[in-house]
N, C-alpha and C positions, 0 to 999 in steps of 0.2 A: 818513384823512389824519392826520398828526401835526405839531404845531407845533415850530418850532425853539426849543431851550432853551439852547444854548450855541454859541459861535463862537470858535474858537481860531486864532490867526494866527502863522505862523512865517516867518522868512526863513533859508534855507540857501544858502550860497555854494559852488558846485561849480566846481572848476578844470577848464578845457578839457582834454580827453584828449590833444589834439595842438595844436601851434601853428596858429592860424587867422587868416589875413590875407586882405583883399580890397583893392579899389581905393581905399577911403576909410577903412578902420578895421581894428582888430585886436580879436578876441574876447578880452576881458580875463578875465572870470569869469561864470559863469551864476548871477546873483543869482536865487534861486528863491523868490518869495513862495508860501507854502503856506497853504491855509485848510482847516480841519476843522470840519464842521457836524454837530451832534448834535441829534436830534429827541426828542420826548417818549417814543418807544418805545425809546430807547436806541441807535438805529441811527446810524451815523456815515458821512459821505462826505468824501473827501479830494480837494481840487482844487489846481491850481497854475498858475503862469504863469512868466514869465522876463524878465530883461534880459540884455544882453551885457556888463555891467560898471558901469553907472551907473543910478541912479534907484530901485534896489530899496528903499532905506529910505523914500523918498518914497511908493512904492506901498503899503508896509505902514502908513505913517502915514495915508494916505488911507483905507485899509480900517478902521483902528482908530478914527479920529476921525469918519468920516462914513458908512461903509457897514455895518460889522458891527453897530452898535447898532440899525440899522433891521431887521435880520434876526430879532431875538429876538421870539418870539411869532407870526411869520408861518408860514403853512402851507408846509411844505417842498416839497410837491408842486406848488405854484403857481409853477413856475419862470419862465414867461413874465411873469407879473404882478410877480414879484420883480425880474426883470431890468429891466423898464421903470421900476419904482419907484426902483430904485437909479440908473439912468441919469438920470432927471429930478431926482433929489436932488442930483446933482453936474453938472447940465446946463451950468453955467458953465465947466466944465473939459473939456467934450467939444466936438468930436471930437478925441481926442488919445491919445498912447501911454500915458501914466501911468494915465489913467482906464480905458482899455481893458484894460490889464494887470491892474489891480485887479479889474475886473468879471470878467475871465476866471478868476481864481483862485476867486472865489465861485461863478460859474456852473458851472464844472467840478466843484466839490464837490457842488453840488446834483444834477447829473446822476449823479455817482458814488453818491450817497445813493439816488436813485430807482432806479438799476440794481440796487444791492444789495438793496433792499427788494422789488423785483419778481422777483429771481432771474435777471436777464438780463444778458448782456454788452452793452457799449455798441453794438457793431456790429449787434446784433439789435434792441435797444431803439430805436435811431435810424433803422432802415430795413431792415437785413438784405439788402443788395443783392448782396454778394460774400462769398466764403470766403477770399480771399487778394488781395494787391495786389503788382504788380511793384515792384522796388526799383532805385534808382540810387544811386550813391555820391557823396558830396561830400568826404569826408575826404582824398581823394588829389589834390585839385586846387587847393590854396590858392596865392595869388599869389606867395608867397615861394619856393615849391618850384622846384628847378632842373629842367631838361628831362628828365634821366634819371629823376629821382624821379617826375615826372608820368607818364612812360611806364610805369614799374614798377607804380605804383599802379593805373593803368588796366587793365593786363594782369591784375593780381590781381583786380580787380573782375569782369572778363570770365570769368576762371577760376572765380570763385565763382558764376557764372551770373547775376550782376546784368545788368540790361538796358542800363545806361549809366553814365556818369560825368560829373560836373560839373567844368569847368575855369574858374577865375576868369580874367577878362580885364580889361584896363585898364592894361597896360604902357605906358610912355611913347610908343611908336610901334606902329602897327598891325603892322609887320613882325615885331615881337617876339611879339605875340599869335599871329600866323599861324604862325610857326615852331613855337611850343609846341603849337598845335592840330594842325598837320600831322604832327608827330612822333607824337602820340597816335593820330591817324587811321591812319597807316601801321602802327602797332603792333597796333591792335585790329580793323582791317578795316572794310568798309562797313556791316556789319549791326549794329554796336554803336553805341548812341546816345552822342553827345557833346553835353552841355548846356553853355552858356556863361552867365556871370553877371558883369555889370559893376558891380553894386552902386551904381547911380545915379551912376557916376563920369564919364559922358561928356556932352558937349553934343550937341544934335540933329545938327549937321553931322558931328561925329565919329562918332556912332552910325550915321548913314547910310553913311558911308565904310567903317566896319569891317564893317557888315552885308554890304556889297557884296563885300568880301574873303571873309567867312566863308561865303558861299553856296557857294563851290566845294568846301567840306569837308562839306556836307550836315549841318550841325549841327541838333540837335533843337529848340533854342530859344535865343533871345537874351533873357536875364533882366535886368530892371531896368536897361536901358541909360541911362536919363535920370532926372532927379529925379521921384519918384513923383507930385508935385503937378501935373505938366504933362501933362494928358490930350491936349491938342492936339498936342504934340510927339510923343507916342507914336502918335497917329493918323497923323501925317505919316510917321513911320518905318515903321509897319505897311504903309502904302500903297506904300512905296518898295522893299520887299523881300519875297521869298518865305519868309524865315525866320519861324517863329512867334515872336511877341513875348510874353514871360511877365512878369506883374506880380502884386503882391498882398501881399507880406510887409510893405510899408510903408503899407498902407491900413487904416483903422480904423473904417469904417462901411459898412453895406449900400449906402448911397447913393453912396459913392465907387466901388464896384464897378459899380453901375448906370450911372454916367457913362461908365466905361471900355467897358462892353459895348455901350451904345447908340451910342458913337462909333466902334465897330469898332477900338478902339485896342489890343486884345490878343487873343490866341487861346489862351493858357494862363493859368489863374488859380491863384495860389499862396496862397490865403487861409490865414492862420495863426490858429489858435484862440486863441493868446496875445495876438495883436495886434488881433483883431476884437472881443474882449470875451467870449469863451467859446463853448461848444458851441451855445447857442441862436442867436446870429447866424451862426455858421459854417455851420450847416445851411441857413439862409436864403440865404446867398451861394451855396452849392453848388447849391441848387435853382434859384436865379436863373440860374446859369451853364448849367444843363441846358436851361432855356427858350431860351437863346441858342446851344445846341449847342456849348458850350465846355467842355472838360475841366478838372478841378481836379487840381492836383498840389501839395499843401500844403507850406509852408515849415517846416523844423525840427520839433521836438517829435514825433519819430517814434513814440514810445511811445503818445502820446495820439492822434495822427493816424491810427495804424493802424486803430483801431476806426472812426473817422469815414470813412476812405477805403473801408472795406468796408461802410459803411452806405448809401452813395449810389451810383447807377449810373454817373455820369459822372466818377468818379475815374480817373486814369491812372497816376500814379506815387506812391510814397512815398520821401521823401528819407532815405537811410541816413546818419545822423549821430548816433551813440550818445552819450548823456550820462547818462541816468538809471541806467544799470547800476552807477554808483558808489553808488547808494542804493536799489537794488532787489535782490530775492533771485534774480531770473532774467531773462535777456535775452529780447527778443522771439524768437519762433520763426521760423526761416527755412528754407525747403525749396526747393531748385533756384532760388535767386535771388528767391523770392517770400516776403513776410511773411504770416504767418497769425495772426489775432487770437486772443486768449485766449477760451475759453468760460466763464471764471469770471465771476460777477456783478460788475458795476462797470466801471470804465474799462479794466481789463485791466492795471493797474499794481500790482505786489505790493511795496509799500514795505518797505524794511529800516530800521525806525525806530531801531535801534541805531546803524547807520551814519549815518543822518541826524542823530541827536542830536549827533554830534561836529562837525557843520558848521553848527549853528544860530548865527545872529548876532542874531536878534530873536525874542522870544516874548511873546505877550499873550493874554489870555482875556476873553471877554465873555459875560454871561448867568448863569443860575442854577446851572449845573453846569460851571464852568470846569475846564480841565485837558487841554490838547492831547494831548501824548504824555508820559507820566510819564518823568522822567529815567531813563535806563537805564545 
């Protein structure tokens, strides 16, 4: 094993590739905290996480002031011990988004370092369960899109051999949501999946009402219908409908997922490596779901989640929502609507540091051998 000698911290701001709106918000920019960890052997791992427009500078400050200094001199291979030490160092700010996002950037860097040093791709290092994962598209279903555009994008996804498309719901009246969904269903037929996502925008009674209407369209799932903190409301909703209830992108700890699973309040788990605090807790959630016979279909970060969904046996879908191709040298490989993970050692992300350099808004270095990415 080799000790950590330096930690470098970046923030790069990536503009959304398309306009993205849902029932409660708009995706302003992908603030991307990036951490690079170098060990005494000279090996480096790169990790990252994200926000959708606010908090990125606070995440970087948390890493700079409280987390990165604790990494210097630690054995890089002791990933579990490091994660727990960092978690308890900032225990007063957990469980919460900013701390989880900060931990995720560090933890994914450590996993990238481990994978590169062992010569294995993430999907094999973390389990090696699958060689590919089914894709569904999110980019063609945003709430602001008109009906013709929704239909056009869904048909394109089907022609690309994707397995489904996600349509945002939460228009002022259920009749509006139903018209939009029905037009898509008519266009793609019964064998193509339609996922719906309310982004926590509904009350329990309205979620029950809309689920009752959505059942006639045989939708694949009803995602985040109610505020994520309310396990009881999700349990009541799940008991009222045959539609699978999907949750997870707004949960930040293993225990929160345990509460949902024990309550029978969900049947699809969308655990997000950037929100849960990294690969280390992501894998724990995935295996916990396996014990409950519940599939995982992670939220966002498709480039990183590709390796993870192929690592575990109970993964079902990968969300196609590209963003990192702005700062990588190659997109993910897709064959017949399925994503295939890279066999290169590491996370499977080939960063274009020259492109990244132009988007950096924060840079700092810690340790004996600083120097994240030389200015290019």
